[in-house]
ROVEX-76997 format. One record per residue: residue number from 1; residue in one letter; y negated, z negated, x negated of N, C-alpha, C in turn. Coordinates in nm, 2 decimals. Layout:
N
<rec num="NUM" residuo="A" n_y="Y" n_z="Z" n_x="X" ca_y="Y" ca_z="Z" ca_x="X" c_y="Y" c_z="Z" c_x="X"/>
...
end
This chain:
115
<rec num="1" residuo="X" n_y="0.48" n_z="1.92" n_x="0.08" ca_y="0.35" ca_z="1.86" ca_x="0.05" c_y="0.35" c_z="1.84" c_x="-0.11"/>
<rec num="2" residuo="X" n_y="0.25" n_z="1.88" n_x="-0.17" ca_y="0.23" ca_z="1.86" ca_x="-0.31" c_y="0.21" c_z="1.71" c_x="-0.34"/>
<rec num="3" residuo="X" n_y="0.24" n_z="1.67" n_x="-0.46" ca_y="0.22" ca_z="1.53" ca_x="-0.50" c_y="0.08" c_z="1.50" c_x="-0.50"/>
<rec num="4" residuo="X" n_y="-0.01" n_z="1.59" n_x="-0.55" ca_y="-0.15" ca_z="1.56" ca_x="-0.55" c_y="-0.21" c_z="1.54" c_x="-0.41"/>
<rec num="5" residuo="X" n_y="-0.16" n_z="1.62" n_x="-0.31" ca_y="-0.20" ca_z="1.60" ca_x="-0.17" c_y="-0.15" c_z="1.47" c_x="-0.12"/>
<rec num="6" residuo="X" n_y="-0.03" n_z="1.43" n_x="-0.15" ca_y="0.02" ca_z="1.30" ca_x="-0.10" c_y="-0.06" c_z="1.18" c_x="-0.16"/>
<rec num="7" residuo="X" n_y="-0.10" n_z="1.20" n_x="-0.29" ca_y="-0.18" ca_z="1.09" ca_x="-0.35" c_y="-0.31" c_z="1.08" c_x="-0.28"/>
<rec num="8" residuo="X" n_y="-0.38" n_z="1.20" n_x="-0.26" ca_y="-0.51" ca_z="1.20" ca_x="-0.20" c_y="-0.50" c_z="1.14" c_x="-0.05"/>
<rec num="9" residuo="X" n_y="-0.40" n_z="1.18" n_x="0.02" ca_y="-0.38" ca_z="1.13" ca_x="0.16" c_y="-0.35" c_z="0.98" c_x="0.15"/>
<rec num="10" residuo="X" n_y="-0.28" n_z="0.93" n_x="0.05" ca_y="-0.25" ca_z="0.78" ca_x="0.04" c_y="-0.38" c_z="0.71" c_x="0.01"/>
<rec num="11" residuo="X" n_y="-0.47" n_z="0.77" n_x="-0.08" ca_y="-0.60" ca_z="0.71" ca_x="-0.11" c_y="-0.68" c_z="0.69" c_x="0.02"/>
<rec num="12" residuo="X" n_y="-0.68" n_z="0.80" n_x="0.10" ca_y="-0.76" ca_z="0.79" ca_x="0.23" c_y="-0.70" c_z="0.69" c_x="0.33"/>
<rec num="13" residuo="X" n_y="-0.57" n_z="0.68" n_x="0.33" ca_y="-0.49" ca_z="0.58" ca_x="0.41" c_y="-0.53" c_z="0.44" c_x="0.37"/>
<rec num="14" residuo="X" n_y="-0.54" n_z="0.41" n_x="0.24" ca_y="-0.58" ca_z="0.28" ca_x="0.20" c_y="-0.72" c_z="0.25" c_x="0.22"/>
<rec num="15" residuo="X" n_y="-0.81" n_z="0.35" n_x="0.21" ca_y="-0.95" ca_z="0.33" ca_x="0.23" c_y="-0.97" c_z="0.29" c_x="0.38"/>
<rec num="16" residuo="X" n_y="-0.90" n_z="0.36" n_x="0.47" ca_y="-0.91" ca_z="0.33" ca_x="0.61" c_y="-0.87" c_z="0.18" c_x="0.64"/>
<rec num="17" residuo="X" n_y="-0.75" n_z="0.14" n_x="0.58" ca_y="-0.71" ca_z="0.01" ca_x="0.60" c_y="-0.80" c_z="-0.10" c_x="0.55"/>
<rec num="18" residuo="X" n_y="-0.85" n_z="-0.07" n_x="0.43" ca_y="-0.95" ca_z="-0.16" ca_x="0.37" c_y="-1.07" c_z="-0.18" c_x="0.45"/>
<rec num="19" residuo="X" n_y="-1.12" n_z="-0.06" n_x="0.50" ca_y="-1.24" ca_z="-0.07" ca_x="0.59" c_y="-1.21" c_z="-0.15" c_x="0.71"/>
<rec num="20" residuo="X" n_y="-1.10" n_z="-0.13" n_x="0.77" ca_y="-1.06" ca_z="-0.21" ca_x="0.89" c_y="-1.05" c_z="-0.36" c_x="0.86"/>
<rec num="21" residuo="X" n_y="-0.99" n_z="-0.40" n_x="0.75" ca_y="-0.97" ca_z="-0.54" ca_x="0.71" c_y="-1.11" c_z="-0.60" c_x="0.68"/>
<rec num="22" residuo="X" n_y="-1.20" n_z="-0.52" n_x="0.62" ca_y="-1.33" ca_z="-0.58" ca_x="0.59" c_y="-1.41" c_z="-0.63" c_x="0.71"/>
<rec num="23" residuo="X" n_y="-1.37" n_z="-0.59" n_x="0.83" ca_y="-1.43" ca_z="-0.63" ca_x="0.96" c_y="-1.35" c_z="-0.75" c_x="1.02"/>
<rec num="24" residuo="X" n_y="-1.25" n_z="-0.80" n_x="0.96" ca_y="-1.17" ca_z="-0.91" ca_x="1.01" c_y="-1.21" c_z="-1.05" c_x="0.95"/>
<rec num="25" residuo="X" n_y="-1.17" n_z="-1.15" n_x="1.02" ca_y="-1.19" ca_z="-1.29" ca_x="0.96" c_y="-1.10" c_z="-1.30" c_x="0.85"/>
<rec num="26" residuo="X" n_y="-1.15" n_z="-1.32" n_x="0.73" ca_y="-1.07" ca_z="-1.32" ca_x="0.60" c_y="-0.98" c_z="-1.44" c_x="0.59"/>
<rec num="27" residuo="X" n_y="-1.00" n_z="-1.55" n_x="0.68" ca_y="-0.92" ca_z="-1.67" ca_x="0.67" c_y="-0.78" c_z="-1.65" c_x="0.75"/>
<rec num="28" residuo="X" n_y="-0.78" n_z="-1.55" n_x="0.83" ca_y="-0.66" ca_z="-1.52" ca_x="0.91" c_y="-0.55" c_z="-1.46" c_x="0.83"/>
<rec num="29" residuo="X" n_y="-0.43" n_z="-1.48" n_x="0.88" ca_y="-0.31" ca_z="-1.43" ca_x="0.82" c_y="-0.30" c_z="-1.28" c_x="0.85"/>
<rec num="30" residuo="X" n_y="-0.26" n_z="-1.20" n_x="0.75" ca_y="-0.25" ca_z="-1.05" ca_x="0.77" c_y="-0.14" c_z="-1.02" c_x="0.88"/>
<rec num="31" residuo="X" n_y="-0.17" n_z="-0.92" n_x="0.96" ca_y="-0.08" ca_z="-0.88" ca_x="1.06" c_y="-0.07" c_z="-0.73" c_x="1.07"/>
<rec num="32" residuo="X" n_y="0.05" n_z="-0.68" n_x="1.03" ca_y="0.08" ca_z="-0.53" ca_x="1.04" c_y="0.07" c_z="-0.49" c_x="1.19"/>
<rec num="33" residuo="X" n_y="0.10" n_z="-0.58" n_x="1.28" ca_y="0.10" ca_z="-0.54" ca_x="1.42" c_y="-0.04" c_z="-0.52" c_x="1.47"/>
<rec num="34" residuo="X" n_y="-0.13" n_z="-0.61" n_x="1.44" ca_y="-0.27" ca_z="-0.59" ca_x="1.48" c_y="-0.33" c_z="-0.47" c_x="1.42"/>
<rec num="35" residuo="X" n_y="-0.30" n_z="-0.44" n_x="1.29" ca_y="-0.35" ca_z="-0.32" ca_x="1.23" c_y="-0.30" c_z="-0.20" c_x="1.29"/>
<rec num="36" residuo="X" n_y="-0.16" n_z="-0.20" n_x="1.31" ca_y="-0.10" ca_z="-0.08" ca_x="1.38" c_y="-0.16" c_z="-0.05" c_x="1.52"/>
<rec num="37" residuo="X" n_y="-0.18" n_z="-0.16" n_x="1.59" ca_y="-0.23" ca_z="-0.15" ca_x="1.73" c_y="-0.36" c_z="-0.07" c_x="1.73"/>
<rec num="38" residuo="X" n_y="-0.45" n_z="-0.10" n_x="1.63" ca_y="-0.58" ca_z="-0.04" ca_x="1.63" c_y="-0.59" c_z="0.08" c_x="1.55"/>
<rec num="39" residuo="X" n_y="-0.52" n_z="0.09" n_x="1.44" ca_y="-0.53" ca_z="0.20" ca_x="1.35" c_y="-0.42" c_z="0.31" c_x="1.36"/>
<rec num="40" residuo="X" n_y="-0.31" n_z="0.26" n_x="1.41" ca_y="-0.19" ca_z="0.34" ca_x="1.42" c_y="-0.14" c_z="0.37" c_x="1.28"/>
<rec num="41" residuo="X" n_y="-0.16" n_z="0.28" n_x="1.19" ca_y="-0.11" ca_z="0.28" ca_x="1.05" c_y="-0.11" c_z="0.14" c_x="1.00"/>
<rec num="42" residuo="X" n_y="-0.03" n_z="0.12" n_x="0.90" ca_y="-0.03" ca_z="-0.01" ca_x="0.83" c_y="0.02" c_z="0.01" c_x="0.68"/>
<rec num="43" residuo="X" n_y="0.04" n_z="-0.10" n_x="0.61" ca_y="0.08" ca_z="-0.09" ca_x="0.47" c_y="0.23" c_z="-0.07" c_x="0.44"/>
<rec num="44" residuo="X" n_y="0.30" n_z="-0.04" n_x="0.55" ca_y="0.45" ca_z="-0.02" ca_x="0.53" c_y="0.47" c_z="0.12" c_x="0.49"/>
<rec num="45" residuo="X" n_y="0.60" n_z="0.15" n_x="0.44" ca_y="0.64" ca_z="0.28" ca_x="0.39" c_y="0.63" c_z="0.39" c_x="0.50"/>
<rec num="46" residuo="X" n_y="0.65" n_z="0.36" n_x="0.62" ca_y="0.64" ca_z="0.46" ca_x="0.73" c_y="0.50" c_z="0.52" c_x="0.74"/>
<rec num="47" residuo="X" n_y="0.40" n_z="0.45" n_x="0.70" ca_y="0.26" ca_z="0.50" ca_x="0.70" c_y="0.21" c_z="0.56" c_x="0.57"/>
<rec num="48" residuo="X" n_y="0.29" n_z="0.55" n_x="0.47" ca_y="0.24" ca_z="0.59" ca_x="0.34" c_y="0.28" c_z="0.74" c_x="0.31"/>
<rec num="49" residuo="X" n_y="0.18" n_z="0.82" n_x="0.29" ca_y="0.21" ca_z="0.96" ca_x="0.25" c_y="0.30" c_z="0.98" c_x="0.13"/>
<rec num="50" residuo="X" n_y="0.28" n_z="0.90" n_x="0.03" ca_y="0.37" ca_z="0.91" ca_x="-0.09" c_y="0.51" c_z="0.87" c_x="-0.06"/>
<rec num="51" residuo="X" n_y="0.53" n_z="0.77" n_x="0.03" ca_y="0.67" ca_z="0.73" ca_x="0.07" c_y="0.73" c_z="0.84" c_x="0.15"/>
<rec num="52" residuo="X" n_y="0.65" n_z="0.90" n_x="0.24" ca_y="0.71" ca_z="1.00" ca_x="0.32" c_y="0.75" c_z="1.12" c_x="0.24"/>
<rec num="53" residuo="X" n_y="0.68" n_z="1.15" n_x="0.13" ca_y="0.71" ca_z="1.26" ca_x="0.05" c_y="0.85" c_z="1.25" c_x="-0.03"/>
<rec num="54" residuo="X" n_y="0.89" n_z="1.13" n_x="-0.05" ca_y="1.01" ca_z="1.10" ca_x="-0.12" c_y="1.13" c_z="1.14" c_x="-0.04"/>
<rec num="55" residuo="X" n_y="1.24" n_z="1.18" n_x="-0.11" ca_y="1.36" ca_z="1.21" ca_x="-0.04" c_y="1.43" c_z="1.08" c_x="-0.01"/>
<rec num="56" residuo="X" n_y="1.38" n_z="1.02" n_x="0.10" ca_y="1.42" ca_z="0.88" ca_x="0.13" c_y="1.40" c_z="0.86" c_x="0.28"/>
<rec num="57" residuo="X" n_y="1.50" n_z="0.91" n_x="0.36" ca_y="1.48" ca_z="0.91" ca_x="0.51" c_y="1.47" c_z="0.77" c_x="0.57"/>
<rec num="58" residuo="X" n_y="1.52" n_z="0.67" n_x="0.50" ca_y="1.51" ca_z="0.54" ca_x="0.56" c_y="1.38" c_z="0.46" c_x="0.51"/>
<rec num="59" residuo="X" n_y="1.30" n_z="0.53" n_x="0.43" ca_y="1.18" ca_z="0.47" ca_x="0.38" c_y="1.20" c_z="0.34" c_x="0.30"/>
<rec num="60" residuo="X" n_y="1.30" n_z="0.34" n_x="0.22" ca_y="1.33" ca_z="0.23" ca_x="0.13" c_y="1.22" c_z="0.21" c_x="0.03"/>
<rec num="61" residuo="X" n_y="1.15" n_z="0.10" n_x="0.02" ca_y="1.05" ca_z="0.08" ca_x="-0.08" c_y="1.11" c_z="0.09" c_x="-0.22"/>
<rec num="62" residuo="X" n_y="1.03" n_z="0.14" n_x="-0.31" ca_y="1.07" ca_z="0.14" ca_x="-0.45" c_y="1.13" c_z="0.27" c_x="-0.49"/>
<rec num="63" residuo="X" n_y="1.08" n_z="0.38" n_x="-0.44" ca_y="1.13" ca_z="0.52" ca_x="-0.47" c_y="1.11" c_z="0.54" c_x="-0.62"/>
<rec num="64" residuo="X" n_y="1.21" n_z="0.57" n_x="-0.70" ca_y="1.19" ca_z="0.58" ca_x="-0.84" c_y="1.12" c_z="0.71" c_x="-0.88"/>
<rec num="65" residuo="X" n_y="1.10" n_z="0.81" n_x="-0.80" ca_y="1.03" ca_z="0.93" ca_x="-0.83" c_y="0.88" c_z="0.93" c_x="-0.79"/>
<rec num="66" residuo="X" n_y="0.84" n_z="0.83" n_x="-0.72" ca_y="0.71" ca_z="0.81" ca_x="-0.68" c_y="0.61" c_z="0.80" c_x="-0.80"/>
<rec num="67" residuo="X" n_y="0.50" n_z="0.87" n_x="-0.80" ca_y="0.41" ca_z="0.86" ca_x="-0.92" c_y="0.35" c_z="0.72" c_x="-0.93"/>
<rec num="68" residuo="X" n_y="0.34" n_z="0.65" n_x="-0.82" ca_y="0.29" ca_z="0.51" ca_x="-0.83" c_y="0.39" c_z="0.42" c_x="-0.90"/>
<rec num="69" residuo="X" n_y="0.52" n_z="0.44" n_x="-0.86" ca_y="0.63" ca_z="0.37" ca_x="-0.92" c_y="0.64" c_z="0.40" c_x="-1.07"/>
<rec num="70" residuo="X" n_y="0.63" n_z="0.53" n_x="-1.10" ca_y="0.64" ca_z="0.57" ca_x="-1.24" c_y="0.54" c_z="0.51" c_x="-1.33"/>
<rec num="71" residuo="X" n_y="0.42" n_z="0.49" n_x="-1.28" ca_y="0.31" ca_z="0.44" ca_x="-1.37" c_y="0.30" c_z="0.28" c_x="-1.36"/>
<rec num="72" residuo="X" n_y="0.32" n_z="0.23" n_x="-1.24" ca_y="0.30" ca_z="0.08" ca_x="-1.22" c_y="0.42" c_z="0.00" c_x="-1.19"/>
<rec num="73" residuo="X" n_y="0.53" n_z="0.07" n_x="-1.17" ca_y="0.65" ca_z="0.00" ca_x="-1.13" c_y="0.68" c_z="0.01" c_x="-0.98"/>
<rec num="74" residuo="X" n_y="0.80" n_z="-0.02" n_x="-0.94" ca_y="0.85" ca_z="0.00" ca_x="-0.81" c_y="0.78" c_z="-0.09" c_x="-0.71"/>
<rec num="75" residuo="X" n_y="0.75" n_z="-0.03" n_x="-0.59" ca_y="0.71" ca_z="-0.12" ca_x="-0.48" c_y="0.83" c_z="-0.20" c_x="-0.43"/>
<rec num="76" residuo="X" n_y="0.80" n_z="-0.33" n_x="-0.41" ca_y="0.91" ca_z="-0.42" ca_x="-0.38" c_y="0.85" c_z="-0.52" c_x="-0.29"/>
<rec num="77" residuo="X" n_y="0.93" n_z="-0.57" n_x="-0.19" ca_y="0.89" ca_z="-0.68" ca_x="-0.10" c_y="0.89" c_z="-0.81" c_x="-0.18"/>
<rec num="78" residuo="X" n_y="0.95" n_z="-0.81" n_x="-0.29" ca_y="0.96" ca_z="-0.94" ca_x="-0.36" c_y="0.87" c_z="-0.93" c_x="-0.48"/>
<rec num="79" residuo="X" n_y="0.78" n_z="-1.03" n_x="-0.49" ca_y="0.68" ca_z="-1.04" ca_x="-0.60" c_y="0.77" c_z="-1.10" c_x="-0.71"/>
<rec num="80" residuo="X" n_y="0.80" n_z="-1.02" n_x="-0.81" ca_y="0.89" ca_z="-1.07" ca_x="-0.91" c_y="0.83" c_z="-1.16" c_x="-1.02"/>
<rec num="81" residuo="X" n_y="0.72" n_z="-1.12" n_x="-1.08" ca_y="0.65" ca_z="-1.21" ca_x="-1.17" c_y="0.51" c_z="-1.16" c_x="-1.20"/>
<rec num="82" residuo="X" n_y="0.43" n_z="-1.24" n_x="-1.27" ca_y="0.29" ca_z="-1.21" ca_x="-1.29" c_y="0.27" c_z="-1.08" c_x="-1.38"/>
<rec num="83" residuo="X" n_y="0.38" n_z="-1.04" n_x="-1.44" ca_y="0.37" ca_z="-0.92" ca_x="-1.53" c_y="0.38" c_z="-0.79" c_x="-1.45"/>
<rec num="84" residuo="X" n_y="0.42" n_z="-0.80" n_x="-1.32" ca_y="0.44" ca_z="-0.68" ca_x="-1.24" c_y="0.30" c_z="-0.61" c_x="-1.23"/>
<rec num="85" residuo="X" n_y="0.29" n_z="-0.48" n_x="-1.25" ca_y="0.16" ca_z="-0.41" ca_x="-1.24" c_y="0.14" c_z="-0.36" c_x="-1.10"/>
<rec num="86" residuo="X" n_y="0.24" n_z="-0.32" n_x="-1.03" ca_y="0.22" ca_z="-0.26" ca_x="-0.89" c_y="0.16" c_z="-0.37" c_x="-0.80"/>
<rec num="87" residuo="X" n_y="0.05" n_z="-0.33" n_x="-0.74" ca_y="-0.02" ca_z="-0.43" ca_x="-0.65" c_y="0.04" c_z="-0.44" c_x="-0.51"/>
<rec num="88" residuo="X" n_y="0.13" n_z="-0.35" n_x="-0.47" ca_y="0.18" ca_z="-0.35" ca_x="-0.34" c_y="0.25" c_z="-0.48" c_x="-0.30"/>
<rec num="89" residuo="X" n_y="0.34" n_z="-0.54" n_x="-0.39" ca_y="0.40" ca_z="-0.66" ca_x="-0.35" c_y="0.30" c_z="-0.77" c_x="-0.32"/>
<rec num="90" residuo="X" n_y="0.19" n_z="-0.77" n_x="-0.39" ca_y="0.09" ca_z="-0.88" ca_x="-0.36" c_y="0.02" c_z="-0.85" c_x="-0.23"/>
<rec num="91" residuo="X" n_y="0.00" n_z="-0.72" n_x="-0.20" ca_y="-0.06" ca_z="-0.69" ca_x="-0.06" c_y="0.04" c_z="-0.74" c_x="0.05"/>
<rec num="92" residuo="X" n_y="0.16" n_z="-0.70" n_x="0.04" ca_y="0.26" ca_z="-0.74" ca_x="0.14" c_y="0.29" c_z="-0.89" c_x="0.15"/>
<rec num="93" residuo="X" n_y="0.26" n_z="-0.96" n_x="0.05" ca_y="0.29" ca_z="-1.10" ca_x="0.05" c_y="0.16" c_z="-1.19" c_x="0.06"/>
<rec num="94" residuo="X" n_y="0.05" n_z="-1.12" n_x="0.08" ca_y="-0.08" ca_z="-1.19" ca_x="0.10" c_y="-0.07" c_z="-1.29" c_x="0.22"/>
<rec num="95" residuo="X" n_y="-0.13" n_z="-1.41" n_x="0.20" ca_y="-0.13" ca_z="-1.51" ca_x="0.30" c_y="-0.25" c_z="-1.51" c_x="0.39"/>
<rec num="96" residuo="X" n_y="-0.36" n_z="-1.44" n_x="0.34" ca_y="-0.48" ca_z="-1.43" ca_x="0.42" c_y="-0.53" c_z="-1.29" c_x="0.40"/>
<rec num="97" residuo="X" n_y="-0.62" n_z="-1.25" n_x="0.50" ca_y="-0.68" ca_z="-1.11" ca_x="0.48" c_y="-0.77" c_z="-1.11" c_x="0.36"/>
<rec num="98" residuo="X" n_y="-0.82" n_z="-1.22" n_x="0.32" ca_y="-0.90" ca_z="-1.22" ca_x="0.19" c_y="-0.82" c_z="-1.18" c_x="0.07"/>
<rec num="99" residuo="X" n_y="-0.70" n_z="-1.24" n_x="0.06" ca_y="-0.61" ca_z="-1.20" ca_x="-0.05" c_y="-0.55" c_z="-1.06" c_x="-0.03"/>
<rec num="100" residuo="X" n_y="-0.52" n_z="-1.02" n_x="0.09" ca_y="-0.48" ca_z="-0.88" ca_x="0.12" c_y="-0.58" c_z="-0.78" c_x="0.07"/>
<rec num="101" residuo="X" n_y="-0.71" n_z="-0.81" n_x="0.10" ca_y="-0.81" ca_z="-0.72" ca_x="0.07" c_y="-0.83" c_z="-0.71" c_x="-0.09"/>
<rec num="102" residuo="X" n_y="-0.82" n_z="-0.82" n_x="-0.15" ca_y="-0.83" ca_z="-0.82" ca_x="-0.30" c_y="-0.72" c_z="-0.73" c_x="-0.36"/>
<rec num="103" residuo="X" n_y="-0.60" n_z="-0.75" n_x="-0.32" ca_y="-0.49" ca_z="-0.68" ca_x="-0.37" c_y="-0.49" c_z="-0.53" c_x="-0.33"/>
<rec num="104" residuo="X" n_y="-0.53" n_z="-0.50" n_x="-0.20" ca_y="-0.54" ca_z="-0.37" ca_x="-0.15" c_y="-0.64" c_z="-0.29" c_x="-0.23"/>
<rec num="105" residuo="X" n_y="-0.75" n_z="-0.35" n_x="-0.27" ca_y="-0.85" ca_z="-0.28" ca_x="-0.35" c_y="-0.79" c_z="-0.25" c_x="-0.49"/>
<rec num="106" residuo="X" n_y="-0.71" n_z="-0.34" n_x="-0.54" ca_y="-0.64" ca_z="-0.31" ca_x="-0.67" c_y="-0.54" c_z="-0.19" c_x="-0.66"/>
<rec num="107" residuo="X" n_y="-0.47" n_z="-0.19" n_x="-0.55" ca_y="-0.38" ca_z="-0.08" ca_x="-0.52" c_y="-0.45" c_z="0.05" c_x="-0.51"/>
<rec num="108" residuo="X" n_y="-0.57" n_z="0.05" n_x="-0.44" ca_y="-0.65" ca_z="0.17" ca_x="-0.43" c_y="-0.69" c_z="0.22" c_x="-0.57"/>
<rec num="109" residuo="X" n_y="-0.73" n_z="0.13" n_x="-0.66" ca_y="-0.76" ca_z="0.17" ca_x="-0.79" c_y="-0.64" c_z="0.24" c_x="-0.86"/>
<rec num="110" residuo="X" n_y="-0.52" n_z="0.18" n_x="-0.84" ca_y="-0.40" ca_z="0.23" ca_x="-0.90" c_y="-0.37" c_z="0.37" c_x="-0.84"/>
<rec num="111" residuo="X" n_y="-0.39" n_z="0.39" n_x="-0.72" ca_y="-0.37" ca_z="0.52" ca_x="-0.66" c_y="-0.47" c_z="0.62" c_x="-0.71"/>
<rec num="112" residuo="X" n_y="-0.59" n_z="0.58" n_x="-0.72" ca_y="-0.69" ca_z="0.68" ca_x="-0.77" c_y="-0.67" c_z="0.72" c_x="-0.92"/>
<rec num="113" residuo="X" n_y="-0.60" n_z="0.63" n_x="-0.99" ca_y="-0.57" ca_z="0.66" ca_x="-1.13" c_y="-0.46" c_z="0.76" c_x="-1.15"/>
<rec num="114" residuo="X" n_y="-0.40" n_z="0.79" n_x="-1.04" ca_y="-0.29" ca_z="0.89" ca_x="-1.04" c_y="-0.34" c_z="1.04" c_x="-1.03"/>
<rec num="115" residuo="X" n_y="-0.47" n_z="1.05" n_x="-0.99" ca_y="-0.52" ca_z="1.19" ca_x="-0.98" c_y="-0.57" c_z="1.24" c_x="-1.12"/>
end
């Protein structure tokens, strides 16, 4: 798969998740399980076309060759500091769907900037 194709598929992936979350009660805690149950995808590496493209069979976050990582920094489960540009750590650490949605929209902008 070409990088441009993986980016385009990642953008569609995030648009689908954002659309799904927009129908949820924003006060509730984000749940990958409920999203996966209904959408058959979530915000983890196993659902990300860019992650799948990397030579990374265990889907370790933070692939150094990923175009998102090259422009915005590595995806990491740990929110390191306020200077981190990559929105993914904020998505995965969101405490409410409202916060998840805010950060997911920022990540979508980041993905769109890669085209």
